[in-house]
C-alpha positions in Angstrom: 46.8 9.2 59.9 48.0 12.0 62.4 46.9 15.6 62.6 50.3 17.1 63.6 53.9 16.4 64.4 53.3 15.9 68.0 50.7 13.2 67.5 53.3 11.6 64.9 55.9 11.5 67.5 53.5 9.9 69.9 52.2 7.3 67.6 55.8 6.5 66.5 56.7 5.8 70.1 53.9 3.2 70.2 55.0 1.4 67.2 56.7 -1.9 67.6 59.0 -1.9 64.6 59.9 -0.1 61.4 57.0 -1.7 59.5 54.5 -0.2 61.9 56.2 3.2 61.9 56.0 3.3 58.1 52.4 3.3 58.3 52.2 6.5 60.3 51.5 9.3 58.3 50.8 13.1 58.6 47.4 13.7 56.9 48.0 17.0 55.3 51.1 15.5 53.4 48.2 14.1 51.2 47.6 17.5 50.1 51.0 19.1 50.6 53.6 16.2 50.0 56.5 16.3 52.3 55.6 19.5 53.9 54.7 17.8 57.3 52.1 20.6 57.9 50.1 20.4 61.1 46.3 20.7 60.9 45.7 24.1 62.3 43.8 24.6 65.6 40.6 26.1 64.5 40.3 28.0 67.9 43.2 30.0 67.0 42.0 30.9 63.6 39.6 33.7 62.3 35.8 33.2 62.4 36.0 30.7 59.6 38.7 28.5 61.4 36.5 25.6 61.8 35.4 25.6 58.2 39.0 25.9 57.0 40.0 23.0 58.9 36.9 21.0 57.8 37.7 21.8 54.2 41.5 20.7 54.4 40.5 17.5 56.1 37.7 16.8 53.8 39.9 17.2 50.8 42.6 15.0 52.2 40.3 12.4 52.9 38.6 12.4 49.6 42.0 11.9 48.1 42.6 9.0 50.5 39.4 7.5 49.7 40.1 7.6 46.0 43.5 5.9 46.5 41.8 3.2 48.5 39.3 2.6 45.7 42.0 2.4 43.1 44.6 0.8 45.3 47.2 3.6 44.5 
């Protein structure tokens, strides 16, 4: 999982084949499928920017964990 499209491109460049490329995912697509949203930079948000980013990532990770447990 990567945090933004720039990270995605960097990791894709490191992949050796299509199988490895297919494993690279943008983390917020877990919450917002196919939108390819970047995790916002909390420094440029309002006072609660870090809290909002934490909540986004926590929600995404909860879904990922549930999928791993159920193998879906």
